TISE-581460 format. One record per atom (N, C-alpha, C): residue number from 1; x, y, z; residue in three letters; atom name. Coordinates in Angstrom, 1 decimal, decimal comma. Atoms other than C-alpha are relative to their C-alpha. Layout:
NUM/X/Y/Z/ALA/CA .
...
This chain:
1/0,3/1,2/-0,8/UNK/N .
1/16,2/17,3/-15,3/UNK/CA .
1/1,3/-0,9/-0,1/UNK/C .
2/-1,2/0,9/-0,1/UNK/N .
2/19,0/15,0/-14,2/UNK/CA .
2/-0,3/-1,3/-0,6/UNK/C .
3/0,1/1,3/0,6/UNK/N .
3/19,7/11,7/-15,9/UNK/CA .
3/-0,5/-1,0/1,0/UNK/C .
4/0,3/0,9/-1,1/UNK/N .
4/19,4/9,9/-12,6/UNK/CA .
4/-1,5/0,1/0,3/UNK/C .
5/1,4/-0,2/-0,3/UNK/N .
5/16,0/11,4/-11,9/UNK/CA .
5/-0,9/-0,7/-1,1/UNK/C .
6/0,8/0,6/1,0/UNK/N .
6/14,7/10,3/-15,3/UNK/CA .
6/0,0/-1,5/0,0/UNK/C .
7/-0,1/1,4/-0,1/UNK/N .
7/16,0/6,8/-14,8/UNK/CA .
7/-0,9/-0,5/1,1/UNK/C .
8/0,8/0,4/-1,1/UNK/N .
8/14,3/6,6/-11,4/UNK/CA .
8/-1,5/0,1/-0,4/UNK/C .
9/1,4/-0,1/0,5/UNK/N .
9/11,0/7,8/-13,0/UNK/CA .
9/-0,4/-1,2/-0,9/UNK/C .
10/0,3/1,1/0,9/UNK/N .
10/11,2/5,2/-15,7/UNK/CA .
10/-0,1/-1,4/0,8/UNK/C .
11/0,0/1,2/-0,9/UNK/N .
11/12,0/2,5/-13,1/UNK/CA .
11/-1,3/-0,1/0,8/UNK/C .
12/1,3/0,0/-0,7/UNK/N .
12/9,0/3,5/-11,1/UNK/CA .
12/-1,2/-0,3/-0,8/UNK/C .
13/1,1/0,4/0,9/UNK/N .
13/6,7/3,3/-14,1/UNK/CA .
13/0,0/-1,5/-0,3/UNK/C .
14/-0,2/1,4/0,3/UNK/N .
14/8,1/-0,1/-14,9/UNK/CA .
14/-0,5/-0,9/1,1/UNK/C .
15/0,4/0,7/-1,3/UNK/N .
15/7,6/-1,2/-11,3/UNK/CA .
15/-1,6/0,0/0,1/UNK/C .
16/1,5/-0,1/-0,1/UNK/N .
16/3,9/0,0/-11,3/UNK/CA .
16/-0,6/-0,9/-1,1/UNK/C .
17/0,6/0,8/1,0/UNK/N .
17/3,2/-1,8/-14,6/UNK/CA .
17/0,2/-1,5/0,4/UNK/C .
18/-0,2/1,3/-0,4/UNK/N .
18/4,7/-5,0/-13,2/UNK/CA .
18/-1,0/-0,4/1,1/UNK/C .
19/0,9/0,2/-1,1/UNK/N .
19/2,6/-4,7/-10,0/UNK/CA .
19/-1,4/-0,3/-0,6/UNK/C .
20/1,3/0,1/0,5/UNK/N .
20/-0,5/-4,3/-12,1/UNK/CA .
20/-0,2/-1,4/-0,7/UNK/C .
21/0,0/1,3/0,7/UNK/N .
21/0,3/-7,4/-14,3/UNK/CA .
21/0,0/-1,1/1,0/UNK/C .
22/0,0/1,1/-1,0/UNK/N .
22/1,1/-9,5/-11,2/UNK/CA .
22/-1,4/-0,1/0,7/UNK/C .
23/1,3/0,0/-0,7/UNK/N .
23/-2,3/-8,5/-9,6/UNK/CA .
23/-1,0/-0,6/-1,0/UNK/C .
24/0,9/0,6/0,9/UNK/N .
24/-4,1/-9,5/-12,8/UNK/CA .
24/0,2/-1,5/-0,1/UNK/C .
25/-0,3/1,4/-0,1/UNK/N .
25/-2,4/-12,9/-12,7/UNK/CA .
25/-0,6/-0,6/1,2/UNK/C .
26/0,6/0,5/-1,2/UNK/N .
26/-3,4/-13,3/-9,1/UNK/CA .
26/-1,5/-0,2/0,0/UNK/C .
27/1,4/0,1/0,1/UNK/N .
27/-7,0/-12,8/-10,0/UNK/CA .
27/-0,4/-1,3/-0,7/UNK/C .
28/0,3/1,2/0,7/UNK/N .
28/-6,9/-15,8/-12,3/UNK/CA .
28/0,4/-1,3/0,7/UNK/C .
29/-0,4/1,2/-0,7/UNK/N .
29/-5,3/-18,1/-9,8/UNK/CA .
29/-0,8/-0,2/1,3/UNK/C .
30/0,8/0,2/-1,2/UNK/N .
30/-7,1/-19,8/-6,9/UNK/CA .
30/0,7/0,4/1,3/UNK/C .
31/-0,6/-0,5/-1,2/UNK/N .
31/-6,5/-18,3/-3,5/UNK/CA .
31/-0,1/-1,1/1,1/UNK/C .
32/0,1/1,0/-1,2/UNK/N .
32/-5,7/-20,5/-0,4/UNK/CA .
32/1,2/-1,0/-0,1/UNK/C .
33/-1,0/1,0/-0,1/UNK/N .
33/-3,4/-23,2/0,7/UNK/CA .
33/-0,5/-1,4/-0,2/UNK/C .
34/0,5/1,4/0,3/UNK/N .
34/-3,6/-26,9/-0,3/UNK/CA .
34/0,5/-0,9/1,2/UNK/C .
35/-0,3/1,0/-1,0/UNK/N .
35/-3,7/-29,7/2,2/UNK/CA .
35/-0,6/-1,3/-0,4/UNK/C .
36/0,5/1,3/0,3/UNK/N .
36/-4,2/-33,4/2,1/UNK/CA .
36/-0,6/-0,7/1,2/UNK/C .
37/0,7/0,6/-1,1/UNK/N .
37/-6,7/-35,3/4,2/UNK/CA .
37/-0,1/-1,5/-0,3/UNK/C .
38/0,2/1,5/0,1/UNK/N .
38/-6,8/-39,1/4,8/UNK/CA .
38/-1,3/-0,4/0,6/UNK/C .
39/1,3/0,4/-0,5/UNK/N .
39/-10,2/-40,6/5,1/UNK/CA .
39/-0,3/-1,4/-0,6/UNK/C .
40/0,2/1,4/0,4/UNK/N .
40/-10,9/-44,3/5,1/UNK/CA .
40/1,1/-0,6/-0,9/UNK/C .
41/-1,1/0,5/0,7/UNK/N .
41/-7,5/-45,1/3,8/UNK/CA .
41/0,3/0,7/-1,4/UNK/C .
42/-0,2/-0,7/1,3/UNK/N .
42/-7,8/-42,7/0,8/UNK/CA .
42/0,4/1,4/0,3/UNK/C .
43/-0,5/-1,3/-0,2/UNK/N .
43/-6,1/-39,4/0,4/UNK/CA .
43/-0,8/1,0/-1,0/UNK/C .
44/0,7/-1,0/0,8/UNK/N .
44/-8,0/-36,3/-0,8/UNK/CA .
44/0,7/1,4/0,2/UNK/C .
45/-0,6/-1,3/0,0/UNK/N .
45/-6,8/-32,8/-1,7/UNK/CA .
45/-1,1/1,1/0,2/UNK/C .
46/0,9/-1,1/-0,3/UNK/N .
46/-8,5/-29,7/-0,3/UNK/CA .
46/0,8/1,3/-0,1/UNK/C .
47/-0,6/-1,3/0,0/UNK/N .
47/-7,9/-26,0/-0,6/UNK/CA .
47/-0,7/0,8/1,2/UNK/C .
48/0,5/-0,7/-1,2/UNK/N .
48/-8,3/-23,9/2,6/UNK/CA .
48/0,3/1,5/-0,2/UNK/C .
49/-0,2/-1,4/0,1/UNK/N .
49/-8,9/-20,2/2,4/UNK/CA .
49/-1,0/0,7/0,9/UNK/C .
50/0,8/-0,8/-0,9/UNK/N .
50/-10,5/-17,4/4,4/UNK/CA .
50/-0,9/0,9/-0,8/UNK/C .
51/1,0/-0,9/0,6/UNK/N .
51/-13,7/-15,6/3,5/UNK/CA .
51/-0,6/0,8/1,2/UNK/C .
52/0,3/-0,7/-1,1/UNK/N .
52/-14,1/-12,9/6,0/UNK/CA .
52/0,5/-0,6/1,3/UNK/C .
53/-0,4/0,7/-1,2/UNK/N .
53/-14,0/-14,6/9,4/UNK/CA .
53/0,0/-1,5/-0,1/UNK/C .
54/0,1/1,4/0,2/UNK/N .
54/-14,8/-18,0/8,0/UNK/CA .
54/1,1/-0,6/-0,7/UNK/C .
55/-1,0/0,8/0,7/UNK/N .
55/-12,4/-20,6/6,9/UNK/CA .
55/-0,7/-1,0/-0,9/UNK/C .
56/0,7/0,8/0,9/UNK/N .
56/-13,6/-22,4/3,8/UNK/CA .
56/1,0/-1,1/-0,4/UNK/C .
57/-0,7/1,2/0,4/UNK/N .
57/-12,4/-26,0/3,0/UNK/CA .
57/-0,7/-0,4/-1,3/UNK/C .
58/0,5/0,4/1,3/UNK/N .
58/-12,9/-26,7/-0,7/UNK/CA .
58/0,6/-1,3/-0,5/UNK/C .
59/-0,5/1,3/0,5/UNK/N .
59/-12,6/-30,2/-2,1/UNK/CA .
59/0,5/0,2/-1,4/UNK/C .
60/-0,6/-0,2/1,3/UNK/N .
60/-10,3/-30,3/-5,1/UNK/CA .
60/-0,1/-1,4/-0,8/UNK/C .
61/0,0/1,3/0,7/UNK/N .
61/-9,8/-34,0/-6,0/UNK/CA .
61/0,6/-1,1/0,9/UNK/C .
62/-0,7/1,1/-0,7/UNK/N .
62/-8,6/-37,4/-4,9/UNK/CA .
62/1,4/-0,1/-0,5/UNK/C .
63/-1,4/0,0/0,5/UNK/N .
63/-4,9/-37,9/-5,0/UNK/CA .
63/0,3/-1,1/-1,0/UNK/C .
64/-0,1/1,0/1,0/UNK/N .
64/-5,5/-40,9/-7,2/UNK/CA .
64/-0,1/0,6/-1,4/UNK/C .
65/0,1/-0,8/1,2/UNK/N .
65/-6,2/-38,3/-9,9/UNK/CA .
65/1,3/0,9/0,0/UNK/C .
66/-1,3/-0,6/0,0/UNK/N .
66/-2,5/-37,4/-10,3/UNK/CA .
66/0,1/1,2/-0,8/UNK/C .
67/-0,1/-1,1/0,9/UNK/N .
67/-2,8/-35,1/-13,2/UNK/CA .
67/-0,7/1,3/0,6/UNK/C .
68/0,7/-1,2/-0,6/UNK/N .
68/-5,4/-32,8/-11,5/UNK/CA .
68/0,7/0,4/1,3/UNK/C .
69/-0,7/-0,4/-1,2/UNK/N .
69/-3,5/-32,9/-8,2/UNK/CA .
69/1,3/0,8/-0,3/UNK/C .
70/-1,2/-0,8/0,4/UNK/N .
70/-0,2/-31,8/-9,9/UNK/CA .
70/-0,4/1,4/-0,5/UNK/C .
71/0,4/-1,3/0,5/UNK/N .
71/-2,0/-29,1/-11,7/UNK/CA .
71/-0,4/1,0/1,1/UNK/C .
72/0,4/-0,9/-1,1/UNK/N .
72/-3,5/-27,7/-8,5/UNK/CA .
72/1,2/0,4/0,8/UNK/C .
73/-1,3/-0,4/-0,8/UNK/N .
73/-0,1/-27,8/-6,7/UNK/CA .
73/0,7/1,1/-0,8/UNK/C .
74/-0,7/-1,0/0,8/UNK/N .
74/1,4/-25,9/-9,6/UNK/CA .
74/-0,7/1,4/0,1/UNK/C .
75/0,7/-1,2/-0,1/UNK/N .
75/-1,3/-23,3/-9,4/UNK/CA .
75/0,2/0,7/1,4/UNK/C .
76/-0,2/-0,5/-1,4/UNK/N .
76/-0,8/-22,9/-5,6/UNK/CA .
76/1,4/0,5/0,1/UNK/C .
77/-1,4/-0,5/0,0/UNK/N .
77/3,0/-22,6/-6,1/UNK/CA .
77/0,1/1,3/-0,8/UNK/C .
78/0,0/-1,2/0,8/UNK/N .
78/2,4/-20,0/-8,8/UNK/CA .
78/-0,6/1,2/0,8/UNK/C .
79/0,6/-1,1/-0,8/UNK/N .
79/0,1/-18,0/-6,5/UNK/CA .
79/1,0/0,5/1,0/UNK/C .
80/-1,0/-0,4/-1,0/UNK/N .
80/2,8/-18,0/-3,8/UNK/CA .
80/1,1/0,9/-0,6/UNK/C .
81/-1,1/-0,7/0,7/UNK/N .
81/5,5/-16,9/-6,3/UNK/CA .
81/-0,4/1,4/-0,4/UNK/C .
82/0,5/-1,3/0,5/UNK/N .
82/3,4/-14,1/-7,8/UNK/CA .
82/-0,3/0,9/1,2/UNK/C .
83/0,3/-0,8/-1,2/UNK/N .
83/2,3/-12,9/-4,3/UNK/CA .
83/1,3/0,5/0,6/UNK/C .
84/-1,3/-0,5/-0,5/UNK/N .
84/6,0/-12,7/-3,2/UNK/CA .
84/0,6/1,1/-1,0/UNK/C .
85/-0,4/-1,0/0,9/UNK/N .
85/6,8/-10,8/-6,4/UNK/CA .
85/-0,7/1,4/0,2/UNK/C .
86/0,7/-1,3/-0,3/UNK/N .
86/4,1/-8,2/-5,6/UNK/CA .
86/0,6/0,6/1,3/UNK/C .
87/-0,5/-0,6/-1,2/UNK/N .
87/5,5/-7,8/-2,1/UNK/CA .
87/1,4/0,7/-0,3/UNK/C .
88/-1,4/-0,5/0,4/UNK/N .
88/9,1/-7,3/-3,5/UNK/CA .
88/-0,2/1,3/-0,8/UNK/C .
89/0,2/-1,2/0,8/UNK/N .
89/7,8/-4,8/-6,1/UNK/CA .
89/-0,5/1,2/0,8/UNK/C .
90/0,5/-1,1/-0,8/UNK/N .
90/5,9/-2,8/-3,5/UNK/CA .
90/1,1/0,6/0,9/UNK/C .
91/-1,2/-0,5/-0,7/UNK/N .
91/9,1/-2,5/-1,4/UNK/CA .
91/0,9/0,8/-0,9/UNK/C .
92/-0,8/-0,7/0,9/UNK/N .
92/11,0/-1,4/-4,4/UNK/CA .
92/-0,6/1,4/-0,4/UNK/C .
93/0,7/-1,3/0,2/UNK/N .
93/8,3/1,2/-5,1/UNK/CA .
93/0,2/1,0/1,1/UNK/C .
94/-0,3/-0,9/-1,1/UNK/N .
94/8,8/2,7/-1,7/UNK/CA .
94/1,3/0,6/-0,1/UNK/C .
95/-1,4/-0,5/0,1/UNK/N .
95/12,5/3,0/-2,2/UNK/CA .
95/0,1/0,9/-1,2/UNK/C .
96/-0,1/-0,9/1,1/UNK/N .
96/12,1/4,5/-5,6/UNK/CA .
96/-0,7/1,4/0,3/UNK/C .
97/0,7/-1,3/-0,3/UNK/N .
97/9,6/7,1/-4,4/UNK/CA .
97/0,8/0,8/1,0/UNK/C .
98/-0,9/-0,7/-1,0/UNK/N .
98/11,9/8,0/-1,5/UNK/CA .
98/1,2/0,6/-0,7/UNK/C .
99/-1,1/-0,5/0,7/UNK/N .
99/14,8/8,4/-3,9/UNK/CA .
99/-0,4/1,2/-0,9/UNK/C .
100/0,5/-1,1/0,9/UNK/N .
100/12,7/10,6/-6,3/UNK/CA .
100/-0,3/1,2/0,9/UNK/C .
101/0,3/-1,1/-0,9/UNK/N .
101/11,6/12,7/-3,4/UNK/CA .
101/1,2/0,8/0,4/UNK/C .
102/-1,3/-0,7/-0,3/UNK/N .
102/15,2/13,5/-2,6/UNK/CA .
102/0,4/0,9/-1,1/UNK/C .
103/-0,4/-0,8/1,1/UNK/N .
103/15,7/14,8/-6,1/UNK/CA .
103/-1,0/1,2/-0,2/UNK/C .
104/1,0/-1,1/0,2/UNK/N .
104/12,5/17,0/-6,0/UNK/CA .
104/0,3/1,2/0,9/UNK/C .
105/-0,2/-1,1/-1,0/UNK/N .
105/13,7/19,0/-3,0/UNK/CA .
105/1,1/0,9/-0,4/UNK/C .
């Protein structure tokens, strides 16, 4: 077995472990995008997500509750970051599998 092939296999295993851990993190984070609505001069934070064909608007908090609003924004940003990492890892997985296939022939 060539050294390069073993390195590619190890990298593929590492990539798959990372994807699994990212997906576990995503399950703990709330899904959807955050938006702010003005009603009667007050601002409220909502989370919008899709459930099948329906769009669900979930009330989170009033923006006067700064601590809760910041916490929810951080969770939303974390969800986006982890989701992007999964996408990148899946693209890397495709490239690694393609490179490994070249060594198997």
